[in-house]
C-alpha positions as CSV (number, residue, x, y, z in Angstrom):
1,M,111.9,-6.9,66.8
2,S,111.7,-6.3,69.4
3,A,111.5,-8.4,72.9
4,T,110.6,-12.0,72.9
5,T,110.2,-15.3,74.8
6,C,113.9,-15.9,74.0
7,E,114.7,-12.7,75.8
8,A,113.0,-14.0,78.9
9,A,115.0,-17.2,78.7
10,A,118.2,-15.2,78.1
11,L,117.8,-12.9,81.0
12,T,116.6,-15.7,83.3
13,A,120.0,-17.4,82.9
14,A,121.8,-14.1,83.7
15,A,119.6,-13.0,86.7
16,A,121.2,-13.1,90.1
17,R,119.9,-15.4,92.8
18,D,119.8,-13.1,95.8
19,G,117.1,-11.8,98.1
20,D,114.7,-13.3,100.6
21,A,111.3,-14.5,99.7
22,L,108.5,-12.0,100.5
23,L,105.0,-12.7,101.8
24,E,103.0,-14.3,99.0
25,P,100.4,-11.5,98.5
26,R,103.0,-8.8,98.2
27,R,105.2,-10.9,96.1
28,W,102.5,-11.4,93.4
29,T,101.5,-7.8,93.6
30,M,105.0,-6.8,92.8
31,F,105.1,-9.4,90.0
32,V,102.0,-7.8,88.4
33,I,103.6,-4.4,88.5
34,L,106.8,-5.7,86.9
35,L,104.7,-7.4,84.2
36,V,102.8,-4.3,83.3
37,G,106.1,-2.3,83.0
38,T,107.8,-5.1,81.0
39,F,104.9,-5.4,78.6
40,L,105.5,-1.9,77.1
41,P,108.9,-2.5,75.3
42,P,107.8,-5.5,73.2
43,L,104.4,-3.9,72.7
44,D,106.0,-0.8,71.2
45,F,107.9,-2.9,68.7
46,F,104.8,-4.6,67.3
47,I,102.4,-1.7,67.6
48,V,104.3,0.7,65.3
49,N,104.2,-1.5,62.2
50,V,100.5,-0.8,61.3
51,A,101.1,3.0,61.9
52,L,103.9,3.4,59.3
53,P,101.7,4.3,56.4
54,S,99.9,6.9,58.5
55,I,103.2,8.3,59.8
56,R,104.5,8.6,56.2
57,G,101.4,10.4,55.2
58,E,101.5,13.0,58.0
59,L,105.2,13.6,58.4
60,G,106.3,13.0,54.8
61,A,108.7,10.3,56.0
62,S,110.8,8.6,53.3
63,S,111.1,4.8,53.1
64,S,114.5,5.0,54.8
65,A,113.1,7.0,57.7
66,E,110.3,4.3,58.0
67,Q,113.0,1.6,58.3
68,L,114.9,3.6,60.9
69,V,111.8,4.0,63.0
70,I,112.1,0.2,63.5
71,S,115.8,-0.5,63.2
72,S,116.9,2.3,65.5
73,Y,114.8,0.8,68.3
74,A,116.1,-2.7,67.8
75,A,119.7,-1.7,67.4
76,L,120.0,0.5,70.4
77,Y,118.1,-2.0,72.5
78,A,120.6,-4.7,71.4
79,V,123.8,-2.9,72.3
80,T,122.5,-1.5,75.7
81,L,120.7,-4.7,76.9
82,T,123.7,-6.2,78.7
83,T,124.8,-2.8,80.1
84,G,121.3,-2.2,81.4
85,G,121.4,-5.5,83.3
86,R,124.8,-4.6,84.9
87,L,123.5,-1.1,85.9
88,G,120.7,-2.8,87.9
89,D,123.2,-5.2,89.5
90,L,125.3,-2.2,90.6
91,F,122.8,0.5,91.6
92,G,119.6,-1.5,92.4
93,R,117.2,-3.2,90.0
94,G,114.1,-1.4,91.3
95,R,115.8,2.0,91.0
96,V,117.0,1.3,87.4
97,F,113.7,-0.2,86.4
98,F,111.8,2.9,87.4
99,L,114.4,5.2,85.9
100,G,114.1,3.2,82.7
101,L,110.3,3.4,82.8
102,I,110.5,7.2,83.3
103,G,112.9,7.5,80.4
104,F,110.7,5.2,78.2
105,A,107.7,7.5,79.0
106,A,109.7,10.6,78.1
107,A,110.9,9.0,74.8
108,S,107.3,7.9,74.0
109,T,106.2,11.6,74.6
110,L,108.9,12.7,72.1
111,C,107.6,10.1,69.6
112,G,103.9,11.1,70.2
113,F,104.6,14.8,69.5
114,A,107.3,14.3,66.8
115,W,107.3,17.2,64.4
116,S,109.5,15.5,61.8
117,P,110.6,12.0,60.7
118,W,114.0,12.5,62.4
119,A,112.4,13.6,65.7
120,L,110.5,10.4,65.6
121,V,113.6,8.3,64.8
122,T,115.4,10.0,67.7
123,G,112.5,9.2,70.0
124,R,112.5,5.6,68.9
125,A,116.2,5.3,69.5
126,L,115.7,6.6,73.1
127,Q,112.9,4.1,73.5
128,G,115.3,1.4,72.6
129,V,117.9,2.5,75.2
130,T,115.4,2.9,78.0
131,A,113.7,-0.4,77.1
132,A,117.0,-2.1,77.7
133,L,117.0,-0.6,81.2
134,I,113.6,-2.0,82.0
135,A,113.7,-5.6,80.7
136,P,116.7,-7.0,82.7
137,Q,115.6,-5.4,86.0
138,A,112.2,-6.9,85.8
139,L,113.4,-10.4,85.4
140,A,116.2,-10.2,87.8
141,S,113.8,-8.8,90.4
142,V,111.5,-11.8,89.8
143,Q,114.4,-14.1,90.4
144,A,115.2,-12.3,93.7
145,I,111.6,-12.1,95.2
146,F,110.3,-15.6,94.3
147,P,111.3,-18.8,96.1
148,E,112.7,-21.6,93.9
149,K,109.4,-23.6,93.9
150,E,107.4,-20.6,92.5
151,K,110.0,-19.4,89.9
152,P,109.0,-21.8,87.1
153,L,105.4,-20.5,87.2
154,A,106.4,-16.8,87.5
155,L,109.0,-17.1,84.6
156,G,106.5,-19.0,82.4
157,I,104.0,-16.1,82.8
158,Y,106.8,-13.6,82.2
159,G,107.8,-15.3,79.0
160,A,104.2,-15.4,77.8
161,I,104.1,-11.6,78.1
162,F,106.2,-11.4,75.0
163,G,103.9,-13.6,73.0
164,L,100.9,-11.6,74.3
165,A,102.6,-8.4,73.1
166,A,102.8,-9.9,69.6
167,V,99.1,-10.7,69.7
168,V,98.0,-7.4,71.1
169,G,100.4,-5.0,69.5
170,Q,99.4,-5.1,65.8
171,A,95.6,-5.1,66.6
172,L,95.9,-2.4,69.3
173,G,97.8,-0.2,66.9
174,G,95.0,-0.5,64.4
175,V,92.3,0.2,67.0
176,L,94.0,3.3,68.4
177,I,94.5,4.8,64.9
178,S,91.0,4.0,63.8
179,L,89.5,5.6,66.9
180,D,91.5,8.7,66.3
181,I,91.3,9.7,70.0
182,M,91.3,13.5,70.3
183,G,92.5,13.7,66.7
184,L,95.8,12.2,67.6
185,G,95.7,9.5,65.0
186,W,99.0,7.4,64.9
187,R,100.4,9.5,67.8
188,A,98.1,7.7,70.2
189,I,100.1,4.5,69.9
190,F,103.0,6.2,71.7
191,L,101.1,8.4,74.1
192,V,99.2,5.4,75.4
193,N,102.4,4.5,77.2
194,L,102.2,7.5,79.5
195,P,99.2,6.6,81.7
196,V,100.4,3.0,81.9
197,A,103.9,4.2,83.0
198,M,102.4,6.6,85.5
199,L,100.2,3.9,87.1
200,V,103.2,1.5,87.4
201,L,105.3,4.3,89.0
202,L,102.4,5.3,91.4
203,F,101.8,1.8,92.7
204,G,105.2,0.2,92.1
205,I,107.6,2.6,93.9
206,P,106.0,1.9,97.4
207,L,105.8,-1.8,96.8
208,L,108.8,-3.0,94.8
209,K,111.6,-4.5,96.9
210,E,115.1,-3.2,96.0
211,T,117.6,-5.9,95.2
212,R,121.3,-5.9,94.0
213,A,123.7,-8.6,92.8
214,R,126.3,-9.6,95.4
215,D,129.0,-10.0,92.7
216,A,128.0,-7.3,90.2
217,R,130.2,-7.0,87.2
218,R,131.7,-3.7,86.2
219,L,130.4,-1.7,83.2
220,D,132.1,-2.1,79.9
221,L,131.3,1.4,78.5
222,G,134.1,1.2,76.0
223,G,132.8,-2.1,74.5
224,M,129.3,-0.6,74.4
225,A,130.5,2.5,72.5
226,L,132.5,0.5,70.0
227,S,129.5,-1.8,69.5
228,M,127.2,1.2,68.8
229,L,129.8,2.6,66.3
230,T,130.2,-0.7,64.5
231,L,126.4,-1.3,64.2
232,G,125.7,2.3,63.2
233,A,128.4,2.2,60.6
234,L,126.7,-0.9,59.1
235,L,123.0,0.0,59.4
236,V,122.9,3.7,58.5
237,P,124.4,3.3,55.0
238,L,122.4,0.2,54.3
239,I,119.2,2.2,55.1
240,E,120.1,5.7,53.9
241,G,122.5,4.9,51.1
242,R,120.0,3.4,48.7
243,E,117.7,6.5,48.8
244,A,120.6,8.9,48.7
245,G,122.0,7.2,45.6
246,W,124.9,5.5,47.4
247,P,127.1,8.5,48.0
248,L,130.8,8.3,48.9
249,W,130.1,8.5,52.7
250,S,127.9,5.3,52.6
251,W,130.7,3.3,51.0
252,L,133.3,4.7,53.4
253,S,131.1,3.8,56.3
254,L,130.6,0.2,55.1
255,V,134.4,-0.2,54.5
256,G,135.0,1.0,58.1
257,V,132.8,-1.7,59.6
258,P,135.4,-4.5,59.5
259,L,138.0,-2.1,61.0
260,L,135.6,-1.1,63.8
261,A,134.7,-4.7,64.4
262,R,138.4,-5.6,64.6
263,L,139.1,-2.7,67.0
264,S,136.2,-3.8,69.2
265,W,137.5,-7.4,69.2
266,R,141.0,-6.3,70.3
267,Y,139.6,-4.0,73.0
268,E,137.4,-6.8,74.4
269,T,140.3,-9.2,74.3
270,R,142.6,-6.9,76.2
271,L,139.9,-6.2,78.8
272,S,139.3,-10.0,79.3
273,R,143.0,-10.7,79.7
274,A,143.2,-7.8,82.3
275,G,140.5,-9.5,84.4
276,G,137.7,-7.1,83.4
277,A,134.1,-7.9,82.4
278,P,133.9,-7.4,78.6
279,L,130.5,-6.9,76.9
280,L,131.5,-9.7,74.5
281,D,134.2,-12.1,75.8
282,P,136.3,-13.3,72.9
283,V,137.6,-16.2,74.8
284,V,134.1,-17.6,75.4
285,L,133.0,-16.9,71.9
286,R,135.6,-19.3,70.6
287,A,133.7,-22.3,72.1
288,P,133.2,-25.0,69.5
289,G,129.9,-24.6,67.6
290,L,129.0,-21.3,69.4
291,G,129.7,-19.2,66.3
292,R,127.4,-21.4,64.3
293,A,124.7,-21.2,67.0
294,L,124.9,-17.4,67.0
295,L,124.7,-17.3,63.2
296,I,121.5,-19.3,63.4
297,A,120.2,-16.6,65.8
298,L,121.2,-13.9,63.3
299,L,119.3,-15.7,60.5
300,F,116.3,-16.5,62.7
301,Y,115.1,-12.9,63.0
302,S,115.3,-12.2,59.3
303,I,111.5,-12.1,59.9
304,G,112.0,-8.7,61.6
305,S,111.1,-6.7,58.5
306,F,108.1,-8.8,57.6
307,F,105.6,-7.0,59.9
308,Q,106.5,-3.6,58.4
309,L,106.4,-4.8,54.8
310,L,103.1,-6.8,55.1
311,S,101.5,-3.7,56.7
312,V,102.6,-1.6,53.7
313,Y,101.1,-4.2,51.3
314,L,97.8,-4.4,53.2
315,Q,97.3,-0.6,53.5
316,D,98.9,0.7,50.3
317,A,98.2,-2.0,47.9
318,L,94.9,-3.4,49.2
319,H,93.8,-0.1,50.7
320,M,92.8,-1.6,54.1
321,T,92.4,0.5,57.2
322,A,95.0,0.3,60.0
323,L,92.4,-1.6,62.1
324,Q,91.8,-4.2,59.3
325,A,95.5,-4.5,58.7
326,G,96.1,-5.0,62.4
327,L,93.5,-7.8,62.7
328,V,95.2,-9.7,59.8
329,F,98.2,-10.3,62.1
330,L,96.2,-11.9,64.8
331,P,96.7,-15.5,63.5
332,F,100.5,-15.0,63.6
333,G,100.2,-13.8,67.2
334,A,98.1,-16.7,68.2
335,G,100.6,-19.1,66.6
336,F,103.5,-17.4,68.3
337,L,101.7,-17.6,71.7
338,L,100.9,-21.3,71.3
339,G,104.3,-22.4,69.8
340,P,106.3,-22.3,73.1
341,L,103.5,-24.2,74.9
342,S,103.9,-27.0,72.4
343,T,107.7,-27.2,72.6
344,P,107.9,-29.5,75.7
345,F,105.5,-32.0,74.1
346,L,107.4,-32.1,70.8
347,R,110.8,-32.5,72.5
348,R,109.7,-35.9,73.7
349,F,109.4,-37.1,70.1
350,C,111.8,-34.9,68.2
351,G,114.5,-34.1,70.8
352,A,116.8,-31.3,69.7
353,Y,115.3,-31.3,66.2
354,V,112.4,-29.1,67.4
355,N,114.4,-26.0,66.4
356,P,115.0,-26.9,62.7
357,I,111.4,-28.2,62.6
358,G,110.0,-24.9,63.9
359,M,112.2,-22.9,61.4
360,G,111.1,-25.3,58.7
361,L,107.5,-24.5,59.4
362,E,108.3,-20.9,59.0
363,V,109.9,-21.6,55.6
364,V,106.8,-23.5,54.5
365,G,104.6,-20.6,55.7
366,F,106.6,-18.0,53.9
367,L,106.8,-19.9,50.6
368,G,103.0,-20.6,50.8
369,L,102.4,-16.9,51.5
370,A,104.5,-15.9,48.5
371,G,102.5,-18.3,46.3
372,L,99.2,-17.2,47.7
373,I,99.9,-13.5,47.0
374,A,101.3,-14.3,43.6
375,A,98.2,-16.3,42.7
376,T,95.9,-13.5,43.8
377,F,94.7,-10.8,41.4
378,T,96.5,-7.5,41.9
379,G,94.7,-5.3,44.4
380,V,92.5,-8.1,45.6
381,H,92.7,-9.4,49.2
382,P,94.1,-13.0,49.4
383,A,91.7,-15.6,50.4
384,P,91.2,-15.0,54.2
385,I,91.3,-18.6,55.4
386,P,94.5,-19.7,53.6
387,L,96.1,-16.3,54.6
388,A,95.2,-16.8,58.2
389,A,96.4,-20.4,58.2
390,L,99.8,-19.5,56.7
391,L,100.3,-16.6,59.2
392,F,99.4,-19.0,62.0
393,V,102.0,-21.6,60.7
394,I,104.7,-18.9,60.5
395,G,103.9,-17.7,64.1
396,F,103.7,-21.2,65.4
397,G,107.0,-22.2,63.8
398,Q,108.7,-19.1,65.3
399,G,107.2,-19.7,68.7
400,L,108.2,-23.4,68.5
401,A,111.8,-22.7,67.6
402,L,112.5,-19.8,69.8
403,P,112.8,-21.5,73.2
404,T,115.1,-24.2,71.8
405,L,117.3,-21.7,70.1
406,M,118.5,-20.5,73.5
407,R,119.3,-24.0,74.6
408,M,121.3,-24.6,71.5
409,V,123.4,-21.4,72.2
410,T,123.9,-21.9,75.9
411,G,124.6,-25.6,75.5
412,R,127.9,-24.9,73.8
413,V,129.5,-23.3,76.9
414,A,129.9,-24.2,80.6
415,P,126.9,-23.6,82.8
416,A,128.8,-20.8,84.6
417,L,128.9,-18.9,81.4
418,S,125.4,-19.5,80.1
419,G,124.1,-16.3,81.5
420,M,126.5,-14.1,79.6
421,I,126.1,-16.1,76.4
422,A,122.3,-16.0,76.7
423,G,122.5,-12.2,77.0
424,I,124.7,-12.2,73.8
425,A,122.2,-14.4,72.0
426,S,119.4,-12.1,73.0
427,S,121.3,-9.1,71.7
428,T,122.1,-11.0,68.5
429,L,118.4,-11.5,67.9
430,Q,117.8,-7.7,68.2
431,V,120.7,-7.0,65.8
432,S,119.1,-9.5,63.4
433,T,115.9,-7.5,63.5
434,A,117.7,-4.3,62.7
435,L,119.7,-6.0,59.9
436,S,116.5,-7.5,58.5
437,V,114.8,-4.1,58.3
438,A,117.9,-2.6,56.7
439,V,118.7,-5.4,54.2
440,I,115.4,-7.1,53.3
441,G,113.6,-3.8,53.7
442,G,116.2,-2.3,51.4
443,I,115.5,-5.0,48.8
444,F,111.8,-4.4,49.1
445,Y,112.2,-0.7,48.4
446,G,114.8,-1.3,45.8
447,V,112.4,-3.5,43.8
448,L,109.6,-1.0,44.4
449,G,111.7,1.9,43.1
450,T,109.7,5.0,42.4
451,R,106.5,3.1,41.8
452,T,103.7,3.1,44.3
453,D,101.0,1.1,42.4
454,P,99.5,-2.1,43.9
455,A,101.3,-4.3,41.3
456,A,104.7,-3.0,42.2
457,I,104.1,-3.3,46.0
458,T,102.9,-6.9,45.5
459,Q,105.9,-7.8,43.5
460,A,108.3,-6.2,46.0
461,L,106.6,-8.0,48.9
462,I,106.9,-11.4,47.1
463,V,110.6,-10.8,46.6
464,A,111.1,-9.8,50.3
465,V,109.1,-12.8,51.5
466,L,111.3,-15.1,49.4
467,C,114.4,-13.5,50.9
468,I,113.2,-14.2,54.4
469,A,112.5,-17.8,53.5
470,F,116.0,-18.1,52.0
471,C,117.5,-16.8,55.2
472,L,115.5,-19.3,57.3
473,V,116.5,-22.2,55.0
474,G,120.1,-21.3,55.9
475,G,119.1,-21.3,59.5
476,V,117.5,-24.8,59.2
477,A,120.6,-26.2,57.5
478,L,122.9,-24.8,60.2
479,S,120.6,-26.0,62.9
480,I,120.6,-29.5,61.7
481,T,124.4,-29.7,61.5
482,L,124.6,-28.2,65.0
483,V,122.1,-30.8,66.4
484,R,124.3,-33.5,64.9
485,Q,127.4,-32.1,66.5
486,A,127.8,-33.3,70.1
487,P,128.0,-30.5,72.7
488,P,131.3,-30.1,74.5
489,S,132.1,-32.6,77.3
490,H,132.1,-31.4,80.9
491,D,135.9,-31.1,81.0
492,E,135.9,-29.2,77.7
493,A,133.2,-26.8,79.0
494,Q,135.0,-26.2,82.3
495,R,138.2,-25.2,80.5
496,Q,136.2,-22.3,79.0
497,V,135.7,-20.7,82.4
């Protein structure tokens, strides 16, 4: 995926605390402008899923190209998110926000007029990079323009934007494709970003107050480049290798991943010892329990491929329209929106166990979904009420666990380092999304093979859903062990700084 409530929590921790409070009317006007701009990146993650069958039909995209449409966005977003935040600190958050928005609109134009699958993948990759410029600037500006007493409300609304994007994205994609505005079909889901971006630029540039961080950290371009190479060497062969028959280059690329990861680790270690600002600080990453917490984050977004694969099932196996398929996702979005609102209440009774409980609900939902689909006759729509209930449980569980996941990660380090670790956790979630699309999506298409009949698609979806449930079970187990492990003491945490 995509952008989430966790992203809001992550970037909140990292945002600078500078700037004077503005007059209240102007402050909230600026806030609305930021929210509209920030709504686009998560919306574009969710909106594309229901369009994939239409894209495949018009552009002749292969299954691997479909996967890259999603994973390229998530992967590039992940590795440029922290750098995007530092660019805003250095050169001004408003300036970088608007440049990111212009770039996002340009990338959306390329997607909307894509003439081939690879042109679309290129546009999606550019969307990921430019989205990473937008997100941190918006939240850091909110931190700068609001006084302390108003920040909780503003940040709560900001976090809800990501849940709202999950609700709106799937359904809006189906609506736009069904309306077939000016004969654009699926292209409208990308071109709709243009008038929104233009309005934000028109009203936002005169109103948005420029802010910078007083102690901005330098860019780690070397670390970002090595991260891109490592992630690309892992994802591209996992996605393209299966369809190409696993040629020699795919195996060489996978063998090179540990070497690139080691090179990146050594580079970041040297930069840290030299007093630089590494993208990933190896010293901090050695904090007790932190590796386990980040592994939970990696397993948590194994759900990333689910939206794409369920859309394929609904449209190709059940022959639903894009609009009908989009509406099926609404219960998930509703659950995802309500989950975070229930977290404070449940924490009173369950404490830190809210995270494994939320992930456990997801496991129950996915196992129930696999059972429901298996018990339904091939080509027949599963019973609507049980399907809606299971999707709601999955969404509610994810929304419930997401806010506590960030606390689990940042609680392993000193407060002074929580911002950097929160940014790493947010990037880890995006990497998880890309890996889910590559690995679990690869399993789905591997089971499917050359068949395209409803029975084969149904079987492949059941296997993929069980794989997601298995990953979440691992996350639940690790989460329970981490909850039982006491966080570092104050003195231990301070020694990390």
